[in-house]
Every structure is written in C-alpha cells, then in structure tokens.
Backbone as a printed PyTorch tensor [residue, N CA C, xyz], in Angstrom:
tensor([[[ 85.9300,  63.5180,  89.2630],
         [ 86.3310,  63.5210,  90.7870],
         [ 85.6240,  64.6110,  91.4000]],

        [[ 85.4160,  65.7290,  90.8040],
         [ 84.6880,  66.7650,  91.4050],
         [ 83.1710,  66.4800,  91.6310]],

        [[ 82.6650,  65.8440,  90.6250],
         [ 81.2700,  65.3890,  90.8760],
         [ 81.1850,  64.3100,  91.9410]],

        [[ 82.1390,  63.4990,  91.9780],
         [ 82.0450,  62.5250,  93.1210],
         [ 82.0590,  63.0500,  94.5740]],

        [[ 82.6610,  64.2430,  94.6470],
         [ 82.7300,  64.8890,  95.9120],
         [ 81.7330,  65.7080,  96.3680]],

        [[ 80.6680,  65.8250,  95.4140],
         [ 79.3500,  66.4560,  95.7910],
         [ 79.3520,  68.0190,  95.2190]],

        [[ 80.4950,  68.3750,  94.7590],
         [ 80.8080,  69.7800,  94.2490],
         [ 80.4420,  69.8020,  92.7990]],

        [[ 79.3260,  70.3950,  92.2830],
         [ 78.9330,  70.5480,  91.0240],
         [ 79.3490,  71.6300,  90.2000]],

        [[ 79.5840,  72.7170,  91.0380],
         [ 79.9100,  73.9180,  90.1580],
         [ 81.5820,  74.1020,  90.3730]],

        [[ 82.2810,  74.5750,  89.3710],
         [ 83.7450,  74.8180,  89.7090],
         [ 83.9580,  75.7420,  90.7660]],

        [[ 84.9440,  75.6070,  91.4830],
         [ 85.1590,  76.5990,  92.5570],
         [ 86.1970,  77.7440,  91.9850]],

        [[ 86.0710,  78.9590,  92.5670],
         [ 86.8850,  79.9530,  92.0640],
         [ 88.1340,  79.8000,  92.8480]],

        [[ 89.2210,  79.9650,  91.9030],
         [ 90.5680,  79.7520,  92.6540],
         [ 90.9420,  80.8480,  93.6510]],

        [[ 91.4550,  80.3900,  94.8090],
         [ 91.9910,  81.4480,  95.7880],
         [ 93.1750,  82.2400,  95.1940]],

        [[ 93.0870,  83.5390,  95.4810],
         [ 94.1320,  84.4140,  95.0800],
         [ 95.3020,  84.3860,  96.0250]],

        [[ 96.5420,  84.2280,  95.6210],
         [ 97.7170,  84.3580,  96.5710],
         [ 98.0720,  85.7660,  96.6010]],

        [[ 98.3790,  86.1170,  97.8260],
         [ 98.7880,  87.6650,  97.9150],
         [100.1040,  87.8520,  97.2760]],

        [[100.5390,  89.0680,  96.7800],
         [101.7800,  89.1380,  96.1270],
         [102.9220,  88.7960,  97.2040]],

        [[103.9880,  88.2350,  96.5600],
         [105.1340,  88.0660,  97.6590],
         [105.5250,  89.4600,  98.4500]],

        [[106.1220,  89.2570,  99.5210],
         [106.3910,  90.3300, 100.3660],
         [107.3030,  91.2130,  99.5040]],

        [[108.3910,  90.6930,  98.9340],
         [109.2800,  91.5590,  98.1330],
         [108.6270,  92.4420,  97.1190]],

        [[107.4480,  91.8090,  96.5290],
         [106.6730,  92.5190,  95.4500],
         [105.8200,  93.7270,  96.2300]],

        [[105.3670,  93.4570,  97.4080],
         [104.7890,  94.4500,  98.0660],
         [105.6450,  95.6390,  98.4860]],

        [[106.7790,  95.2760,  99.1230],
         [107.8590,  96.3680,  99.3780],
         [108.2860,  97.0820,  98.1620]],

        [[108.4960,  96.4450,  97.0780],
         [108.7540,  97.1230,  95.7320],
         [107.7280,  98.2130,  95.5030]],

        [[106.6520,  97.7100,  95.4880],
         [105.4070,  98.5790,  95.1600],
         [105.3370,  99.8190,  95.9820]],

        [[105.5150,  99.4460,  97.3400],
         [105.5250, 100.6350,  98.3000],
         [106.5960, 101.6490,  98.0910]],

        [[107.7520, 101.0580,  97.7490],
         [108.9280, 101.9620,  97.7450],
         [108.8220, 102.7600,  96.4710]],

        [[108.4710, 102.1250,  95.4260],
         [108.1740, 102.7490,  94.0480],
         [107.3140, 103.8060,  94.2340]],

        [[106.1060, 103.6720,  94.8790],
         [105.1060, 104.6420,  94.9360],
         [105.6880, 105.7660,  95.8340]],

        [[106.4910, 105.6110,  96.8130],
         [107.0760, 106.6640,  97.7080],
         [108.0570, 107.4470,  96.7870]],

        [[108.8850, 106.8620,  95.9470],
         [109.6940, 107.5400,  95.0080],
         [108.9270, 108.4000,  94.0310]],

        [[107.9920, 107.7790,  93.4230],
         [107.1740, 108.4390,  92.4190],
         [106.6000, 109.6300,  93.0590]],

        [[105.9700, 109.4450,  94.2160],
         [105.2360, 110.5850,  94.7550],
         [106.1910, 111.6480,  95.5810]],

        [[107.4700, 111.4150,  95.4960],
         [108.4290, 112.2530,  96.1500],
         [108.6540, 112.1540,  97.6380]],

        [[108.0030, 111.1400,  98.3340],
         [108.1860, 110.8310,  99.7040],
         [109.6990, 110.4790,  99.9240]],

        [[110.2840, 109.7320,  99.0730],
         [111.5630, 109.3930,  98.9980],
         [112.3780, 110.2890,  97.8620]],

        [[113.2060, 111.2270,  98.1740],
         [113.6630, 112.2590,  97.2840],
         [114.8900, 111.7490,  96.5050]],

        [[115.1060, 112.1840,  95.2340],
         [116.0690, 111.6410,  94.4890],
         [117.3940, 112.0900,  95.3020]],

        [[118.2680, 111.0420,  95.3020],
         [119.4790, 111.2320,  95.9470],
         [119.5350, 110.8240,  97.4510]],

        [[118.2410, 110.5350,  97.8850],
         [118.0320, 110.1330,  99.4170],
         [118.6820, 108.6810,  99.6230]],

        [[119.3480, 108.4560, 100.7170],
         [120.1590, 107.3740, 101.0750],
         [118.8730, 106.3950, 101.5740]],

        [[118.9810, 105.1240, 101.1210],
         [117.9240, 104.3250, 101.5620],
         [118.6070, 103.1550, 102.4610]],

        [[118.4050, 103.2000, 103.8280],
         [118.9560, 102.3190, 104.8030],
         [118.1420, 101.1880, 104.9930]],

        [[118.5950, 100.0040, 104.6150],
         [117.7680,  98.9200, 104.7190],
         [116.9100,  98.6270, 106.0160]],

        [[117.8200,  98.7500, 107.2260],
         [117.1790,  98.6960, 108.5760],
         [116.1750,  99.6160, 108.7580]],

        [[116.2560, 100.8820, 108.3600],
         [115.1530, 102.0340, 108.5840],
         [114.0330, 101.5280, 107.8360]],

        [[114.1850, 101.2790, 106.5220],
         [113.1180, 100.8160, 105.7450],
         [112.3230,  99.7180, 106.3350]],

        [[113.0820,  98.6020, 106.7570],
         [112.4280,  97.4340, 107.1920],
         [111.6460,  97.8210, 108.4950]],

        [[112.1040,  98.7990, 109.2770],
         [111.4030,  98.9910, 110.5490],
         [110.0950,  99.9360, 110.1670]],

        [[110.1460, 100.7500, 109.2290],
         [109.1430, 101.6110, 108.7880],
         [108.0320, 100.8610, 108.0250]],

        [[108.4060,  99.8570, 107.2230],
         [107.4630,  98.8530, 106.6730],
         [107.0680,  97.7210, 107.3650]],

        [[107.6390,  97.3190, 108.5640],
         [107.3630,  96.3220, 109.4890],
         [107.6360,  94.9490, 108.7560]],

        [[108.8620,  94.8010, 108.0830],
         [109.4180,  93.7250, 107.5600],
         [110.7580,  93.4350, 107.9480]],

        [[111.3200,  92.2320, 107.4830],
         [112.6780,  91.9880, 107.6960],
         [113.4860,  92.6550, 106.4620]],

        [[114.8740,  92.5310, 106.7140],
         [115.5980,  93.3630, 105.8490],
         [115.7020,  92.4920, 104.4070]],

        [[115.4270,  91.2830, 104.3180],
         [115.5540,  90.4270, 103.0980],
         [114.6200,  90.9260, 102.1890]],

        [[113.2650,  91.1520, 102.3470],
         [112.5060,  91.5760, 101.3150],
         [112.8720,  93.0750, 100.8650]],

        [[113.3750,  93.8250, 101.7340],
         [113.8810,  95.1300, 101.4570],
         [115.0470,  95.0340, 100.4910]],

        [[115.9710,  94.1260, 100.8750],
         [117.1060,  93.9650,  99.9780],
         [116.7360,  93.5680,  98.5560]],

        [[115.7750,  92.5690,  98.4840],
         [115.3620,  92.0730,  97.1950],
         [114.7150,  93.0500,  96.4960]],

        [[113.8100,  93.8940,  97.1220],
         [112.9900,  95.0990,  96.5040],
         [113.9890,  96.1560,  95.9320]],

        [[114.9870,  96.4700,  96.7400],
         [116.0190,  97.4660,  96.2450],
         [116.7660,  96.9770,  94.9910]],

        [[117.0290,  95.6970,  94.9940],
         [117.7000,  95.0420,  93.7030],
         [116.7690,  95.2500,  92.5160]],

        [[115.5430,  94.9390,  92.6910],
         [114.3910,  94.9590,  91.5930],
         [114.3540,  96.5300,  91.2520]],

        [[114.3800,  97.4220,  92.2530],
         [114.2300,  98.7450,  91.9740],
         [115.2800,  99.3270,  91.2830]],

        [[116.4910,  98.7760,  91.4360],
         [117.7330,  99.2620,  90.6850],
         [117.5660,  98.8820,  89.0910]],

        [[117.0130,  97.5890,  89.0390],
         [116.8550,  97.1080,  87.6010],
         [115.6890,  98.0410,  86.7540]],

        [[114.8680,  98.5030,  87.6340],
         [113.8310,  99.3180,  86.9770],
         [114.2550, 100.8390,  86.8670]],

        [[115.3170, 101.1480,  87.2920],
         [115.8670, 102.5650,  87.2220],
         [115.3960, 103.5740,  88.3070]],

        [[114.8910, 102.9760,  89.3920],
         [114.4230, 103.8960,  90.4630],
         [115.4590, 104.1370,  91.5650]],

        [[116.3100, 103.2340,  91.6900],
         [117.3810, 103.1470,  92.8410],
         [118.7130, 102.8670,  92.0660]],

        [[119.8060, 103.4300,  92.8110],
         [121.1460, 103.3300,  92.3500],
         [121.8380, 102.5200,  93.5970]],

        [[122.3480, 101.4930,  93.3250],
         [122.9770, 100.5180,  94.4760],
         [124.5280, 100.8240,  94.0830]],

        [[125.1110, 101.3010,  95.1020],
         [126.6120, 101.7390,  95.2340],
         [127.3370, 100.7310,  96.1280]],

        [[128.2960, 100.0600,  95.5460],
         [129.0360,  99.1270,  96.3690],
         [129.7510,  99.8830,  97.6140]],

        [[129.5050,  99.3090,  98.7780],
         [130.1280,  99.7120, 100.0130],
         [129.4280, 101.0650, 100.4670]],

        [[128.4510, 101.6140,  99.7540],
         [127.8420, 102.8250, 100.2090],
         [126.2770, 102.6750, 100.4420]],

        [[125.6680, 101.6330,  99.6110],
         [124.2830, 101.3770,  99.9210],
         [123.3780, 101.8290,  98.7470]],

        [[122.1760, 101.9270,  99.0650],
         [121.0450, 102.2200,  98.0490],
         [120.7770, 103.6950,  98.1520]],

        [[120.5840, 104.4120,  96.9100],
         [120.0930, 105.7370,  96.9080],
         [119.0220, 105.8540,  95.8570]],

        [[118.0640, 106.7230,  96.2490],
         [117.0590, 107.0570,  95.1190],
         [117.7750, 107.6320,  93.8560]],

        [[117.4470, 107.0940,  92.7960],
         [118.1380, 107.5470,  91.6380],
         [117.8010, 109.0950,  91.2050]],

        [[118.7880, 109.7370,  90.9340],
         [118.6000, 111.2390,  90.5520],
         [118.7010, 111.2990,  88.9340]],

        [[117.7180, 111.5540,  88.3790],
         [117.6460, 111.6760,  86.8960],
         [118.6260, 112.8350,  86.3680]],

        [[119.2850, 112.4390,  85.4190],
         [120.1150, 113.5900,  84.8030],
         [119.1730, 114.4370,  83.9430]],

        [[119.5600, 115.6780,  83.4650],
         [118.8090, 116.4420,  82.4950],
         [118.5850, 115.6440,  81.1810]],

        [[119.7370, 114.8740,  80.7190],
         [119.7380, 114.0430,  79.5320],
         [118.6240, 113.0150,  79.5600]],

        [[118.6080, 112.4060,  80.6620],
         [117.6630, 111.2990,  80.8490],
         [116.3300, 111.8790,  80.7340]],

        [[116.0360, 112.8990,  81.5100],
         [114.7240, 113.4220,  81.5250],
         [114.2960, 113.9180,  79.9790]],

        [[115.3720, 114.4540,  79.1910],
         [115.1480, 114.8900,  77.9120],
         [114.8220, 113.6250,  77.1190]],

        [[115.6090, 112.5380,  77.1700],
         [115.3960, 111.4930,  76.3490],
         [113.9610, 110.8340,  76.5830]],

        [[113.5940, 110.7750,  77.8490],
         [112.3240, 110.3670,  78.2080],
         [111.2220, 111.1720,  77.5930]],

        [[111.2340, 112.4550,  77.6890],
         [110.2750, 113.3580,  77.0180],
         [110.2650, 113.2070,  75.4280]],

        [[111.4460, 113.0410,  75.0090],
         [111.5680, 112.8940,  73.4400],
         [110.6490, 111.6330,  73.0500]],

        [[110.8860, 110.4530,  73.5850],
         [110.1970, 109.2870,  73.2790],
         [108.8140, 109.4400,  73.5960]],

        [[108.4380, 110.1480,  74.7350],
         [107.1190, 110.3810,  74.9810],
         [106.3960, 111.2250,  73.8940]],

        [[107.0690, 112.2620,  73.5500],
         [106.5980, 113.1020,  72.4920],
         [106.1320, 112.3280,  71.2210]],

        [[107.0380, 111.4840,  70.6610],
         [106.7480, 110.7410,  69.5740],
         [105.4990, 109.8940,  69.7780]],

        [[105.3990, 109.1730,  70.9270],
         [104.1650, 108.3650,  71.1460],
         [102.8950, 109.2560,  71.1310]],

        [[103.0380, 110.2810,  71.9350],
         [101.9070, 111.2440,  72.1790],
         [101.5050, 111.8410,  70.8320]],

        [[102.4910, 112.1730,  70.0900],
         [102.0680, 112.8340,  68.7720],
         [101.1910, 111.8890,  67.8000]],

        [[101.6210, 110.5210,  67.8680],
         [100.8870, 109.5630,  67.1460],
         [ 99.4540, 109.3240,  67.8470]],

        [[ 99.4440, 109.3280,  69.1800],
         [ 98.1380, 109.2270,  69.9310],
         [ 97.1670, 110.4550,  69.5170]],

        [[ 97.7210, 111.6750,  69.3170],
         [ 96.9630, 112.8230,  69.0730],
         [ 96.5750, 112.7750,  67.6360]],

        [[ 97.2860, 112.2800,  66.9230],
         [ 96.9260, 112.2330,  65.2250],
         [ 95.8580, 111.1810,  65.1800]],

        [[ 95.8650, 109.8960,  65.9370],
         [ 94.8760, 109.0300,  65.8130],
         [ 93.5670, 109.5130,  66.5370]],

        [[ 93.6840, 110.2110,  67.7210],
         [ 92.6440, 110.8060,  68.4750],
         [ 91.7900, 111.6340,  67.7350]],

        [[ 92.5740, 112.5320,  66.7880],
         [ 91.8850, 113.5210,  65.9090],
         [ 90.8630, 112.9470,  65.0990]],

        [[ 91.1270, 111.6590,  64.6390],
         [ 90.1640, 110.9540,  63.7970],
         [ 89.0080, 110.6120,  64.4320]],

        [[ 88.9370, 110.3210,  65.7920],
         [ 87.7090, 109.7400,  66.5770],
         [ 87.3180, 110.8270,  67.4660]],

        [[ 87.6610, 112.0140,  67.4600],
         [ 87.3100, 112.9590,  68.4670],
         [ 85.8360, 113.5310,  68.0320]],

        [[ 84.8860, 113.5350,  68.9860],
         [ 83.7790, 114.2150,  68.7890],
         [ 83.5920, 115.4610,  69.7860]],

        [[ 82.4500, 116.0930,  69.6970],
         [ 82.3020, 117.2250,  70.5190],
         [ 82.4880, 116.9600,  72.1330]],

        [[ 81.8630, 115.7850,  72.4030],
         [ 81.7800, 115.5110,  73.8460],
         [ 83.1740, 115.1900,  74.3410]],

        [[ 83.9100, 114.4490,  73.6140],
         [ 85.1970, 114.0260,  74.0640],
         [ 86.2320, 115.2030,  74.0140]],

        [[ 86.0710, 116.2690,  73.1250],
         [ 86.8420, 117.4580,  73.0550],
         [ 86.5640, 118.3020,  74.1900]],

        [[ 85.1360, 118.4690,  74.5770],
         [ 84.6330, 119.2380,  75.8160],
         [ 85.3440, 118.6260,  77.0670]],

        [[ 85.3630, 117.3100,  77.1390],
         [ 86.1260, 116.6670,  78.4160],
         [ 87.6040, 116.9810,  78.5180]],

        [[ 88.1920, 116.9920,  77.3340],
         [ 89.5830, 117.3750,  77.3400],
         [ 89.8130, 118.7620,  77.5830]],

        [[ 88.9190, 119.7040,  77.0060],
         [ 89.0100, 121.1140,  77.5220],
         [ 88.8630, 121.4530,  78.8330]],

        [[ 87.9750, 120.7120,  79.4990],
         [ 87.6260, 120.8300,  80.9810],
         [ 88.8400, 120.5370,  81.7710]],

        [[ 89.5790, 119.5560,  81.3660],
         [ 90.7720, 119.1510,  82.1090],
         [ 91.8470, 120.2670,  81.9600]],

        [[ 91.9260, 120.8010,  80.7690],
         [ 92.8280, 121.9730,  80.6520],
         [ 92.3410, 123.1430,  81.4380]],

        [[ 91.1240, 123.2290,  81.4770],
         [ 90.6690, 124.5240,  82.3340],
         [ 91.0340, 124.3830,  83.7450]],

        [[ 90.5930, 123.1040,  84.2770],
         [ 90.9900, 122.6480,  85.5890],
         [ 92.4300, 122.9850,  85.9420]],

        [[ 93.2570, 122.4930,  85.1260],
         [ 94.7700, 122.8430,  85.2800],
         [ 95.1010, 124.1310,  85.3220]],

        [[ 94.4030, 125.0570,  84.5270],
         [ 94.7050, 126.4670,  84.6100],
         [ 94.2190, 127.1920,  85.9100]],

        [[ 93.2430, 126.5280,  86.4980],
         [ 92.7500, 126.9850,  87.8470],
         [ 93.5120, 126.4740,  88.9290]],

        [[ 94.3610, 125.4800,  88.7480],
         [ 95.1280, 124.8200,  89.8800],
         [ 96.4560, 125.5520,  90.0750]],

        [[ 96.7200, 125.9030,  91.2610],
         [ 98.0100, 126.5840,  91.6220],
         [ 99.2590, 125.7800,  91.1880]],

        [[100.1290, 126.4400,  90.6400],
         [101.3960, 125.8630,  90.1120],
         [102.1420, 124.9980,  91.2730]],

        [[101.8130, 125.4150,  92.5990],
         [102.4610, 124.8720,  93.6200],
         [101.8670, 123.3990,  94.1440]],

        [[100.6000, 123.0970,  93.4860],
         [ 99.8820, 121.9100,  93.7450],
         [100.3590, 120.8980,  92.5640]],

        [[101.6020, 120.5390,  92.7200],
         [102.1530, 119.5390,  91.5690],
         [101.3470, 118.2620,  91.5850]],

        [[100.8330, 117.7400,  92.6940],
         [100.1410, 116.4860,  92.6680],
         [ 98.8800, 116.5740,  91.8200]],

        [[ 98.0810, 117.6250,  92.1270],
         [ 96.7890, 117.8250,  91.3650],
         [ 97.1360, 118.0300,  89.8210]],

        [[ 98.1950, 118.8430,  89.6430],
         [ 98.4400, 119.1020,  88.1100],
         [ 98.9890, 117.6810,  87.5730]],

        [[ 99.6720, 116.9680,  88.1110],
         [100.1840, 115.7290,  87.6930],
         [ 98.9450, 114.7400,  87.4500]],

        [[ 98.0670, 114.7290,  88.4530],
         [ 96.7620, 113.8400,  88.2260],
         [ 95.8330, 114.3680,  86.9640]],

        [[ 95.8190, 115.7920,  86.9310],
         [ 95.0820, 116.3460,  85.6050],
         [ 95.9040, 116.0340,  84.3750]],

        [[ 97.1620, 116.0510,  84.4370],
         [ 98.0470, 115.7370,  83.2010],
         [ 97.7580, 114.2650,  82.7880]],

        [[ 97.7090, 113.4680,  83.8970],
         [ 97.6740, 111.9240,  83.5660],
         [ 96.3050, 111.7560,  82.8100]],

        [[ 95.1330, 112.3170,  83.4220],
         [ 93.7960, 112.1690,  83.0410],
         [ 93.7230, 112.6380,  81.4580]],

        [[ 94.3310, 113.6880,  81.3580],
         [ 94.2510, 114.4070,  79.9770],
         [ 95.0020, 113.4130,  78.9260]],

        [[ 96.1800, 112.9050,  79.1750],
         [ 96.9080, 112.0000,  78.3060],
         [ 96.2550, 110.6450,  78.1710]],

        [[ 95.4650, 110.2220,  79.2670],
         [ 94.6950, 109.0170,  79.1390],
         [ 93.5430, 109.1070,  78.1710]],

        [[ 92.9490, 110.4780,  78.1910],
         [ 91.8790, 110.7090,  77.3480],
         [ 92.2500, 110.6300,  75.8890]],

        [[ 93.5780, 111.3830,  75.5830],
         [ 94.0280, 111.2180,  74.2840],
         [ 94.2370, 109.8340,  73.7780]],

        [[ 94.9220, 109.0500,  74.6590],
         [ 95.2500, 107.6880,  74.2060],
         [ 93.9130, 106.7970,  74.0850]],

        [[ 92.9350, 107.0580,  74.9860],
         [ 91.6190, 106.3940,  74.6860],
         [ 90.9690, 106.7920,  73.4540]],

        [[ 90.9790, 108.0530,  72.9780],
         [ 90.4990, 108.4580,  71.7700],
         [ 91.3400, 107.8620,  70.4750]],

        [[ 92.5690, 107.6680,  70.7480],
         [ 93.4220, 107.1210,  69.6590],
         [ 92.7800, 105.7290,  69.3260]],

        [[ 92.2070, 104.9710,  70.1720],
         [ 91.6400, 103.7260,  69.8270],
         [ 92.7340, 102.7480,  69.3470]],

        [[ 93.8670, 102.7350,  69.9590],
         [ 94.9000, 101.8740,  69.5880],
         [ 95.4590, 101.2890,  70.9180]],

        [[ 95.1250, 100.0630,  71.1770],
         [ 95.3360,  99.4560,  72.4900],
         [ 96.8300,  99.1340,  72.8070]],

        [[ 97.6090,  98.9420,  71.6940],
         [ 99.0960,  98.8450,  71.8510],
         [ 99.7550, 100.1420,  72.3180]],

        [[ 99.2750, 101.1150,  71.7110],
         [ 99.7970, 102.6290,  71.9710],
         [ 99.4220, 103.0430,  73.3110]],

        [[ 98.1970, 102.6180,  73.6780],
         [ 97.6060, 102.9730,  75.1210],
         [ 98.4330, 102.3590,  76.1040]],

        [[ 98.7980, 101.0100,  75.8760],
         [ 99.5650, 100.4080,  76.8690],
         [101.1110, 100.8540,  76.9690]],

        [[101.5460, 101.2110,  75.9900],
         [102.8270, 101.9460,  75.9510],
         [102.9490, 103.2110,  76.6980]],

        [[101.8990, 103.9660,  76.3410],
         [101.7820, 105.0730,  77.0890],
         [101.5200, 105.0760,  78.6130]],

        [[100.6810, 104.0470,  78.9020],
         [100.4460, 103.6810,  80.3510],
         [101.6100, 103.3410,  81.1920]],

        [[102.5940, 102.5340,  80.3650],
         [103.8410, 102.1030,  81.0990],
         [104.7450, 103.3630,  81.3470]],

        [[104.5460, 104.4790,  80.8110],
         [105.3120, 105.6220,  81.0430],
         [104.7780, 106.5080,  82.1810]],

        [[103.6230, 106.2080,  82.5940],
         [102.9450, 107.1120,  83.6630],
         [103.6940, 107.2800,  85.0060]],

        [[104.2350, 106.3220,  85.5240],
         [105.0290, 106.5310,  86.7490],
         [106.2130, 107.2970,  86.5380]],

        [[106.7750, 107.0640,  85.4890],
         [108.1790, 107.8570,  85.2560],
         [107.7090, 109.1020,  84.9740]],

        [[106.6790, 109.5150,  84.2470],
         [106.1150, 110.8950,  83.9990],
         [105.8830, 111.6220,  85.2000]],

        [[105.0510, 110.7940,  86.1690],
         [104.6680, 111.6010,  87.5420],
         [105.9720, 111.8450,  88.1840]],

        [[107.0230, 111.1450,  88.1080],
         [108.2970, 111.2970,  88.9740],
         [108.9550, 112.5010,  88.3190]],

        [[108.9240, 112.6000,  86.9470],
         [109.6080, 113.7650,  86.2650],
         [108.7350, 115.0510,  86.2920]],

        [[107.5450, 114.8960,  86.5730],
         [106.5840, 115.8740,  86.2490],
         [106.8380, 117.2170,  87.2490]],

        [[106.8740, 116.9140,  88.4650],
         [107.1960, 118.1630,  89.4170],
         [108.3450, 119.0980,  88.9740]],

        [[109.4790, 118.6150,  88.6230],
         [110.6160, 119.4980,  88.2330],
         [110.3090, 120.1280,  86.9810]],

        [[109.6970, 119.3850,  86.0930],
         [109.4670, 119.8620,  84.7990],
         [108.2490, 120.7570,  84.8280]],

        [[107.2290, 120.6980,  85.5060],
         [106.0810, 121.4620,  85.5170],
         [106.3760, 122.7470,  86.2810]],

        [[107.1800, 122.6990,  87.2280],
         [107.5420, 123.9610,  87.7710],
         [108.4090, 124.9280,  86.8120]],

        [[108.9870, 124.4220,  85.8010],
         [109.7720, 125.1280,  84.8610],
         [108.9400, 125.4860,  83.6840]],

        [[108.1230, 124.6750,  83.1980],
         [107.4270, 124.8830,  81.8030],
         [105.8390, 124.6020,  81.9520]],

        [[105.2970, 124.8050,  83.1590],
         [104.0060, 124.3400,  83.3850],
         [102.9710, 125.1150,  82.4510]],

        [[103.1730, 126.3960,  82.4100],
         [102.2000, 127.2260,  81.5590],
         [102.3300, 126.9820,  80.0890]],

        [[103.3930, 126.8540,  79.6220],
         [103.7280, 126.4930,  78.2400],
         [103.2300, 125.0400,  77.9590]],

        [[103.4090, 124.2120,  78.8170],
         [102.9270, 122.8750,  78.6890],
         [101.4830, 122.6390,  78.5660]],

        [[100.7620, 123.3220,  79.4570],
         [ 99.2240, 123.1890,  79.3220],
         [ 98.7560, 124.0590,  78.0240]]])
C-alpha cells in the first residue's frame, strides 16, 4: 500500500510529546532534587499550576505519581509536602548504594588502566579545589566520578542500577556532603 501511494522509503514515526502530567512530574522532581522545593515545603496545587502554566489536574496527577516515587507526602485534608527523608532513610539508601558501589569498584579494578585512573584522579582533585559551599558542583563531580567507576566495571545491569540511584543521591548529597565531604572524597 505504501508503494501504491508513491512513497518508496518508510517514513520515520512522529514522536508524541510526553503527556502534560509527565512533564509536570519531571519538572517538580527536578525542582525537588535541585533543592528549589525544599524538604517539608507545602506544595499548593493552584500555585504550582500558575507557576508552570497548566491546570490543576496535571499537577494533581503529578503529585500522586511523585508520592509513589517517594518525593512527596500527601496528607489527607492538609495537602502535598516535599518529602523530608529521615536519618534512617538516608542511612538505608547509602548502605544499599555502598554495596553496589563496592561491587562496581571491584569490577572496575579489573579493567582500570592508567588513563582511566588519571581521569578519576582528576575528578577527585577538582572536588578538592571546589568550595564546600558549592554543593551543586560537588554533586556533579561526585556523579561523574561514580559514573566513571560504573563504566569501568563494564557491567550494564550494575550501571543501570547505579544510574537509577542518581537523582536520589543528588537529593541526599547536600546534607551529607556538608557533614562528611572531606572524608567522603
């Protein structure tokens, strides 16, 4: 039927934009991860809708999805609040991450060469030169360092698992980096 219409080559499919609720979810998630929306902050649907230029319905749908992902707490008759992680929650996260990172480091050690070790060392040096108050730059350097280790591990499943932790790590990073930054690097 395509040949009959005069089209000889297959057409590339048009991409559908993500649903509005997904776009709102991603924007709010980024604002939470980056600290624009602080832990414990009350999220008022109408205010968010006005700020993002959408109706309240995609806001409400995004907030429900953010609750399922652990970014937001929905409290009946009180509204939505940015989740405030407990010390135990952060400890649990870092415990699991440590298990995965230890395996990544073990595997990376098998594949490391002088060039890859020099790249990792440069990231550590960059972090040492970065002021402790520049949490965003430190978080970026930390992410790049751990991605480098995961790439060297040459285990795609492990790399995907560690990648899934990145947003949560960025969220936890600032309070943790301010307490244990020097020891961590």
